[in-house]
C-alpha positions as CSV (number, residue, x, y, z in Angstrom):
1,M,0.1,-0.1,-0.2
2,P,1.9,3.5,-0.9
3,R,2.9,5.2,2.1
4,V,1.5,9.4,2.0
5,A,4.1,11.5,2.6
6,L,2.2,14.8,3.9
7,K,4.8,17.3,5.0
8,P,2.7,20.7,5.3
9,A,5.1,23.7,6.9
10,D,3.0,26.5,8.2
11,L,4.7,29.0,10.0
12,G,2.9,31.1,13.0
13,I,-0.9,31.0,14.6
14,S,-3.4,32.6,12.2
15,G,-4.8,35.1,13.2
16,W,-8.3,34.3,11.6
17,S,-8.6,31.1,13.7
18,A,-7.1,32.8,16.9
19,V,-9.6,35.6,16.9
20,L,-12.3,33.4,17.0
21,P,-13.9,31.6,19.7
22,A,-12.6,28.4,20.6
23,R,-14.0,25.1,18.9
24,Q,-15.0,22.0,19.8
25,A,-12.9,19.5,16.6
26,Q,-14.4,16.2,15.9
27,A,-12.9,13.4,16.8
28,A,-10.1,11.7,15.0
29,L,-10.4,9.0,12.8
30,E,-9.9,5.6,14.7
31,Q,-12.5,3.1,13.5
32,D,-12.8,1.5,10.3
33,L,-15.4,2.8,7.8
34,E,-17.3,2.5,4.5
35,C,-18.6,5.1,2.7
36,D,-19.8,6.1,-0.6
37,Y,-17.8,9.3,-1.2
38,L,-14.5,10.1,0.7
39,V,-12.6,13.8,0.6
40,V,-9.7,14.4,1.7
41,G,-9.0,17.9,3.1
42,A,-11.3,20.0,4.5
43,G,-10.9,23.2,2.9
44,F,-12.5,25.3,0.6
45,A,-12.4,22.4,-1.9
46,G,-12.8,19.6,-0.4
47,L,-16.3,21.0,2.0
48,S,-17.3,22.6,-1.8
49,A,-16.6,18.9,-3.2
50,A,-18.6,17.5,0.0
51,R,-21.7,20.0,-0.1
52,R,-21.5,19.8,-4.2
53,L,-22.0,15.8,-3.1
54,R,-25.0,16.4,-1.0
55,Q,-26.5,18.3,-3.1
56,L,-26.1,15.7,-6.1
57,E,-26.8,12.5,-4.2
58,P,-28.8,13.3,-0.3
59,R,-28.5,9.6,0.2
60,A,-25.3,8.8,-0.2
61,S,-22.3,8.6,3.2
62,V,-20.2,11.1,2.9
63,V,-16.8,11.3,4.9
64,L,-14.1,14.1,5.0
65,L,-10.3,13.7,6.3
66,E,-8.6,17.1,7.4
67,A,-4.9,16.6,8.3
68,R,-5.0,18.9,11.6
69,V,-8.2,21.0,12.4
70,V,-10.2,22.8,9.9
71,A,-8.7,26.3,9.2
72,A,-5.6,25.4,10.6
73,G,-4.2,25.0,7.1
74,P,-3.8,27.0,4.2
75,A,-7.9,28.1,3.7
76,G,-7.9,29.7,7.2
77,R,-4.6,31.7,6.2
78,N,-6.1,32.9,3.2
79,S,-6.6,36.9,2.9
80,G,-10.2,36.6,2.3
81,F,-10.8,37.7,-0.9
82,M,-13.1,35.8,-3.2
83,I,-12.5,38.0,-6.2
84,D,-15.2,37.4,-8.9
85,L,-13.0,39.5,-12.4
86,P,-9.6,38.5,-13.5
87,H,-6.5,38.1,-11.3
88,A,-3.5,36.8,-12.9
89,L,-0.7,36.8,-10.3
90,A,2.0,36.4,-13.0
91,S,0.9,39.0,-14.9
92,G,1.7,43.1,-14.2
93,S,-2.1,44.2,-13.1
94,Y,-4.0,40.6,-13.2
95,A,-5.6,41.1,-17.0
96,G,-5.3,38.3,-19.4
97,D,-6.5,36.9,-22.4
98,S,-10.1,38.7,-22.9
99,S,-12.2,35.6,-23.8
100,Q,-10.3,33.3,-21.1
101,D,-10.5,35.6,-18.7
102,L,-14.9,36.7,-19.6
103,R,-14.7,32.6,-19.4
104,N,-13.0,32.8,-15.8
105,I,-15.5,35.6,-14.7
106,R,-18.1,33.2,-15.4
107,M,-17.0,30.5,-13.2
108,N,-15.5,32.5,-10.3
109,R,-19.3,34.1,-9.6
110,A,-21.0,30.7,-9.7
111,A,-18.7,29.6,-7.0
112,I,-19.0,33.1,-5.0
113,D,-22.7,32.7,-5.5
114,F,-22.4,28.6,-4.4
115,A,-20.8,30.8,-1.3
116,A,-23.5,32.9,-1.0
117,N,-25.8,30.2,-1.0
118,A,-24.6,28.2,2.0
119,V,-24.4,31.3,3.8
120,A,-27.7,32.0,3.7
121,E,-28.7,28.5,3.3
122,F,-26.6,27.9,7.2
123,G,-27.3,31.1,8.8
124,F,-23.5,32.2,8.8
125,A,-22.1,35.1,10.4
126,D,-22.5,38.0,8.7
127,E,-18.4,38.5,9.8
128,A,-18.5,35.5,7.3
129,F,-19.4,36.5,3.8
130,E,-20.2,40.5,3.1
131,A,-20.6,41.0,-0.6
132,S,-18.6,44.2,-0.4
133,G,-16.5,44.1,-3.8
134,K,-12.8,45.2,-3.4
135,I,-10.0,48.3,-4.0
136,N,-7.3,47.5,-6.0
137,A,-5.1,49.9,-4.1
138,A,-2.2,52.4,-5.9
139,A,0.9,53.7,-3.7
140,G,2.8,55.4,-6.2
141,R,3.4,55.6,-10.4
142,L,3.5,52.2,-11.0
143,G,0.7,51.4,-9.0
144,N,-1.7,54.0,-10.5
145,E,-0.5,52.5,-14.0
146,H,-1.4,49.1,-13.3
147,N,-5.2,50.4,-12.1
148,Q,-5.3,52.6,-15.1
149,S,-4.0,48.9,-17.7
150,Y,-6.3,47.1,-15.6
151,A,-8.8,49.1,-15.8
152,R,-8.8,48.8,-19.8
153,H,-8.8,46.0,-19.8
154,L,-12.1,46.0,-17.5
155,E,-13.7,48.1,-20.3
156,A,-12.8,46.0,-23.2
157,L,-14.6,43.2,-20.6
158,D,-17.8,45.5,-20.0
159,E,-17.2,45.0,-16.1
160,P,-18.0,48.4,-14.2
161,F,-15.4,49.9,-12.3
162,E,-14.7,53.4,-10.4
163,F,-11.6,55.2,-9.9
164,L,-10.8,56.7,-6.5
165,D,-8.3,59.3,-5.6
166,A,-6.3,60.4,-2.6
167,S,-8.8,61.5,-1.0
168,A,-11.8,59.4,-1.1
169,M,-8.6,56.9,0.0
170,R,-7.7,58.1,2.4
171,D,-11.8,58.7,3.4
172,I,-11.7,55.1,3.3
173,C,-8.6,53.5,4.9
174,G,-7.5,56.5,7.5
175,S,-3.7,56.6,6.3
176,D,-2.5,59.3,3.0
177,Y,0.1,56.7,1.7
178,Y,-2.1,56.0,-1.2
179,L,-2.4,57.6,-4.2
180,G,-6.0,56.6,-6.2
181,G,-7.5,53.1,-5.8
182,L,-9.8,50.9,-8.7
183,R,-12.6,50.0,-7.0
184,T,-14.7,46.9,-8.4
185,P,-18.3,45.3,-6.6
186,G,-18.0,41.6,-7.4
187,T,-15.8,40.7,-5.2
188,A,-17.1,39.0,-1.3
189,V,-14.3,39.8,1.5
190,I,-14.4,36.7,3.9
191,Q,-13.7,35.8,7.5
192,P,-11.8,32.8,6.0
193,A,-11.4,31.4,9.1
194,L,-15.2,31.7,10.1
195,Y,-16.0,30.7,6.6
196,V,-14.4,27.3,6.3
197,R,-15.6,26.5,10.0
198,S,-19.2,27.3,9.5
199,L,-19.2,25.1,6.6
200,A,-18.0,22.3,7.9
201,D,-19.9,22.6,11.1
202,A,-23.1,22.7,8.9
203,L,-22.3,20.4,7.0
204,T,-21.3,17.6,9.3
205,A,-24.8,18.0,11.0
206,Q,-26.5,16.7,8.3
207,A,-26.9,13.1,8.7
208,G,-24.5,11.1,6.1
209,C,-21.9,13.7,6.3
210,R,-18.6,13.0,9.0
211,L,-15.9,14.9,9.0
212,F,-12.9,13.4,11.2
213,E,-10.1,15.7,12.6
214,N,-6.3,15.7,13.2
215,S,-6.7,12.7,11.1
216,P,-3.9,12.8,8.2
217,V,-3.9,10.0,5.5
218,Q,-1.0,7.7,5.4
219,E,-2.0,5.2,3.0
220,F,-4.1,4.5,0.0
221,S,-4.7,2.0,-3.0
222,R,-6.8,1.0,-5.4
223,Q,-8.7,-2.7,-3.6
224,G,-11.0,-4.4,-6.1
225,D,-13.7,-2.5,-6.9
226,A,-12.7,0.1,-4.4
227,W,-10.1,2.6,-2.8
228,M,-9.4,1.6,0.7
229,V,-7.2,5.1,2.6
230,R,-5.7,4.7,6.3
231,T,-4.5,6.8,8.8
232,E,-2.7,5.7,11.8
233,T,-5.9,4.9,13.9
234,G,-8.4,4.2,11.5
235,S,-9.3,3.1,7.3
236,V,-12.0,4.2,5.5
237,R,-13.2,2.5,2.6
238,A,-14.6,4.2,-0.1
239,Q,-16.2,3.7,-4.1
240,R,-15.0,7.1,-4.7
241,V,-11.9,9.6,-3.3
242,L,-11.4,13.3,-3.9
243,L,-8.1,14.6,-3.4
244,A,-8.8,18.3,-2.4
245,V,-5.2,18.8,-0.9
246,N,-3.9,21.2,-3.3
247,G,-0.2,21.1,-3.5
248,L,0.3,18.2,-1.5
249,I,-1.3,16.4,-3.9
250,E,2.5,15.8,-4.9
251,S,2.8,13.9,-1.6
252,F,-0.1,10.9,-2.7
253,G,2.1,10.3,-5.8
254,Y,1.0,13.0,-8.3
255,Y,1.4,15.7,-10.8
256,R,5.3,15.3,-9.3
257,R,7.4,18.5,-10.5
258,R,4.3,20.4,-11.9
259,L,3.5,21.6,-9.1
260,M,4.8,25.5,-7.7
261,H,4.9,26.0,-3.9
262,I,4.3,29.2,-2.8
263,N,4.7,30.2,0.2
264,L,3.0,34.0,1.5
265,Y,2.5,35.5,4.7
266,A,1.1,38.2,6.8
267,S,-0.1,39.8,10.7
268,M,-2.4,40.8,12.5
269,T,-2.6,44.0,14.9
270,R,-4.0,43.1,17.8
271,E,-7.5,44.8,18.5
272,L,-7.3,48.4,18.6
273,T,-8.7,50.8,21.4
274,A,-11.2,53.1,21.0
275,V,-8.5,56.2,21.1
276,E,-6.0,54.5,18.7
277,V,-9.9,54.2,16.0
278,A,-10.6,57.5,16.4
279,A,-6.6,58.6,15.1
280,L,-7.1,56.1,12.4
281,G,-10.0,57.4,10.8
282,G,-11.2,56.2,7.8
283,V,-14.9,52.9,7.8
284,E,-15.1,50.4,10.2
285,R,-14.2,47.5,7.4
286,W,-12.3,47.4,4.3
287,G,-10.2,45.4,1.7
288,F,-7.4,46.6,-0.5
289,T,-5.5,44.3,-2.8
290,P,-2.7,45.4,-4.5
291,S,-2.4,46.9,-7.7
292,D,1.0,45.7,-8.3
293,P,0.2,41.4,-8.0
294,I,3.3,41.7,-6.2
295,G,2.3,44.6,-4.1
296,S,0.4,44.5,-0.1
297,T,-3.2,43.8,0.6
298,V,-4.3,45.1,3.9
299,R,-7.5,44.9,5.2
300,R,-9.4,46.2,8.7
301,I,-12.2,44.3,10.1
302,D,-14.6,45.4,13.2
303,G,-16.6,42.1,13.6
304,S,-16.7,40.2,17.3
305,A,-12.8,40.7,17.5
306,G,-12.7,44.0,17.5
307,P,-11.3,46.4,14.9
308,R,-8.1,44.7,13.8
309,L,-5.8,45.6,10.7
310,I,-4.7,42.8,8.7
311,I,-1.1,43.1,6.5
312,R,-0.2,40.5,3.8
313,N,3.1,40.9,1.9
314,R,6.2,39.1,0.8
315,C,6.5,35.4,-0.5
316,T,9.1,32.7,-0.9
317,Y,9.4,30.1,-3.1
318,E,9.5,26.8,-1.5
319,A,10.2,23.3,-3.4
320,S,10.6,20.9,-0.2
321,L,7.3,22.3,1.1
322,S,9.5,23.8,4.2
323,L,10.1,26.7,5.8
324,P,13.3,27.4,8.2
325,E,11.7,28.5,11.6
326,D,13.5,31.9,11.9
327,R,11.6,32.7,8.4
328,L,8.2,34.5,10.9
329,R,11.4,37.1,12.6
330,Q,12.5,38.4,9.0
331,I,8.8,38.9,7.8
332,A,7.1,40.0,10.8
333,R,10.1,43.2,10.6
334,D,9.5,43.9,7.0
335,H,5.8,43.9,8.1
336,R,6.1,46.1,10.7
337,R,7.7,49.0,8.3
338,T,5.0,48.3,5.9
339,F,2.4,49.0,8.7
340,D,4.3,52.1,9.8
341,A,4.3,53.7,6.3
342,R,0.4,52.9,5.6
343,F,-0.1,54.3,9.4
344,P,2.1,56.4,11.0
345,M,-0.7,57.2,13.7
346,L,-0.2,53.5,15.2
347,R,3.0,53.3,15.6
348,S,2.8,52.4,18.9
349,V,-0.1,49.3,17.8
350,A,1.8,46.1,18.1
351,M,1.0,43.3,15.6
352,E,-0.6,40.2,18.2
353,Y,-0.1,37.4,15.0
354,C,2.3,36.6,12.1
355,W,1.7,33.6,9.6
356,S,2.7,31.2,6.8
357,G,0.2,30.4,4.7
358,R,1.0,27.9,1.3
359,L,-0.6,27.9,-2.2
360,C,-0.1,26.2,-5.0
361,L,0.8,27.4,-9.0
362,S,1.4,25.3,-12.4
363,R,2.9,27.3,-14.9
364,N,0.4,26.7,-17.0
365,D,-2.5,28.4,-15.0
366,V,-4.2,25.3,-15.2
367,W,-5.8,23.6,-12.6
368,A,-5.2,19.6,-11.3
369,L,-8.1,18.4,-11.6
370,G,-9.8,15.7,-13.0
371,E,-10.1,11.6,-12.7
372,L,-6.5,10.1,-11.8
373,E,-7.6,6.9,-11.8
374,P,-10.9,5.0,-11.5
375,G,-12.7,6.5,-8.7
376,L,-9.6,8.6,-8.1
377,F,-10.5,12.5,-8.3
378,S,-8.5,15.5,-7.8
379,A,-9.5,19.2,-7.4
380,C,-6.2,21.1,-7.0
381,C,-4.1,23.7,-7.7
382,Q,-5.8,27.2,-7.5
383,N,-2.9,28.8,-8.5
384,G,-3.7,31.3,-6.5
385,L,-7.2,32.2,-5.9
386,G,-7.9,29.4,-3.3
387,T,-11.5,30.9,-2.2
388,T,-13.0,31.0,-5.5
389,R,-11.0,28.3,-7.8
390,G,-10.9,26.2,-5.0
391,T,-14.4,25.9,-4.7
392,I,-14.8,26.0,-8.3
393,A,-12.4,23.0,-8.2
394,G,-14.4,21.1,-5.5
395,I,-17.6,21.4,-6.9
396,I,-16.0,20.3,-10.8
397,A,-14.5,17.1,-8.9
398,A,-18.0,16.0,-7.1
399,E,-19.7,16.7,-10.8
400,M,-17.1,14.4,-11.8
401,A,-17.2,11.4,-9.4
402,S,-21.0,11.5,-9.3
403,G,-21.1,10.4,-12.8
404,R,-25.0,12.6,-12.9
405,S,-26.0,14.5,-15.7
406,E,-27.6,17.7,-14.4
407,P,-25.9,21.4,-15.4
408,S,-23.4,21.6,-14.0
409,L,-23.4,24.9,-11.6
410,I,-19.9,26.3,-13.3
411,P,-20.9,27.4,-16.3
412,D,-18.1,26.4,-19.2
413,F,-15.4,24.8,-18.0
414,P,-13.1,24.1,-20.2
415,P,-11.1,20.5,-21.2
416,Q,-8.1,21.1,-18.6
417,A,-4.7,20.5,-20.3
418,Q,-2.0,19.2,-17.6
419,P,0.1,21.2,-15.6
420,Q,3.0,22.1,-17.4
421,C,6.5,20.0,-15.8
422,L,8.8,22.6,-13.0
423,F,12.6,23.2,-14.8
424,P,15.2,20.9,-13.3
425,E,16.0,21.9,-10.1
426,P,18.7,23.9,-9.7
427,F,17.6,26.1,-11.9
428,M,13.5,26.0,-11.0
429,T,14.5,27.1,-7.5
430,L,16.9,29.6,-8.6
431,G,14.8,31.3,-11.4
432,A,11.4,31.8,-9.3
433,R,13.6,33.1,-6.6
434,S,15.2,36.1,-8.6
435,L,11.9,36.5,-10.1
436,I,10.4,37.0,-7.5
437,K,12.7,39.2,-6.0
438,L,13.0,41.1,-9.2
439,K,9.3,41.8,-9.0
440,E,9.4,42.7,-5.0
441,W,11.7,45.2,-6.2
442,R,10.4,46.5,-9.0
443,A,6.9,46.5,-7.3
444,G,8.5,49.9,-4.6
445,R,5.9,51.2,-3.5
446,E,3.2,49.1,-3.4
447,L,5.4,46.4,-2.1
C-alpha cells in the first residue's frame, strides 16, 4: 500500500482562527468505515466538494478527512477575498486573455453564488461573508499605471469599475499613503477561518456526512472496486475518493514536478482601542488588494474580534514544502515597516499574530483537476485564488465523481490541460526566487 508523505509547513498562528471563539474539533478517525465518497482535505475545495455531493446525492454517505483541524491550514490563512474578476498573479495588472477572462468571470461568480447560498442556507455569521467588493490600491506611479491598464481591460470586458482619488482612499482607510484606487463591486470579502469552520460544522450536522479532524492519510491503494485509505488509527473504504489537498497532491504521488509551491505571509494587529480607532479614521471595514500583484494586501476588520488591521505581503518559493523556523522573524520586521509607512499614527500598535500560508501554482495556470485513476479524483492547484478557484475545483470534482448528468453549477468549464513540467533543479528554484526578488524590487511603494 503506497505511503503518503505529508509535509505541511505553515508557520505561526493564523490570526483569523485565533480571534474566533474556541471550537470543539471533531474526533480523529479511530475506526474502520465504509462510505460512498471520501473527501481528503477540509478546505475550500474539500468542503465545497462535500456540499455539492450532498446536493447531487442526498442519500450518499460522505466522509471528510482533515489532517489537522479545520482552518488550521491554508484555507484559514489566506487574505479572504473571493474575487470574481481576472486575477492573474503572474501578470503586471491581473489581466489575461479576454476570451479566457470572460469564462473565468462566469466561473468565479458561480463559485461566489455557491458560497453565498451556503451562507444563507446555513445562517453563517455576518462577518463570515460580505459581498462588499474590493479596491485595488495604488501607492505610487507604477501602481496607478497598473490600475489604468487593468481598467482598460475591464472596459473591454464591459465590467463596471470606479476610480478613487487620494482623498477618497484616505476617507476609506484613514491613511495618506495611497494615490488612488480602482473599486470593483463583485468580490465577496470573507473571514476565511470563520467561513470554513461554519461550512464544515453545517455539513457535518447533516445525516450522512461525517468529518474526522487530526486524521492525516498515511496510506492509500486501490482494492478491487474501491479505494482503501488508512490513517494512523483507522481506515476508510470508499467507492470514490476526492483529493482536495492543493499542492500536497504531490505527496500522494501525482503531479510531481508540475506544481510550484509558494508561501505568503500575513500579520494582524492586536485589537485597536477607541482612541486608536479615532486617530486612524476611515470606515469600519475595507479590503485593499495591491494594484501590483506582488504588493501588499491590507484589510481592516471590525467584527467579534474588534477593530484590527491585517497586512499581507512577501512571498517565497519553497520546492521542498518546508520553511526555516526563523523565517517569520524577518517577515515580521518587513510587515512592521509596511504597516508604519501606511499608518504612522498607529506606531504603538503591536502585531499580535504573524503567520505563513501556502498556495500552489502551475506554469500554465491550470488546475490539477480531474480523474487520476478509476474512482480517484483531484481538486487541486488553485493558482493563488484558493477561495474561488478552490470552490470551483471542489464543485467540478464532485460532479465528475458523481457521474450525474445534471447541468454543472460551473458554466463553461473548459477541458483542462495537464500542468506543465517544471524546469530542472536547481534552476527552477533559482529562477523562481530571482523573479520574485525582481518583482518585489520593481513594486517599490506598492510593497
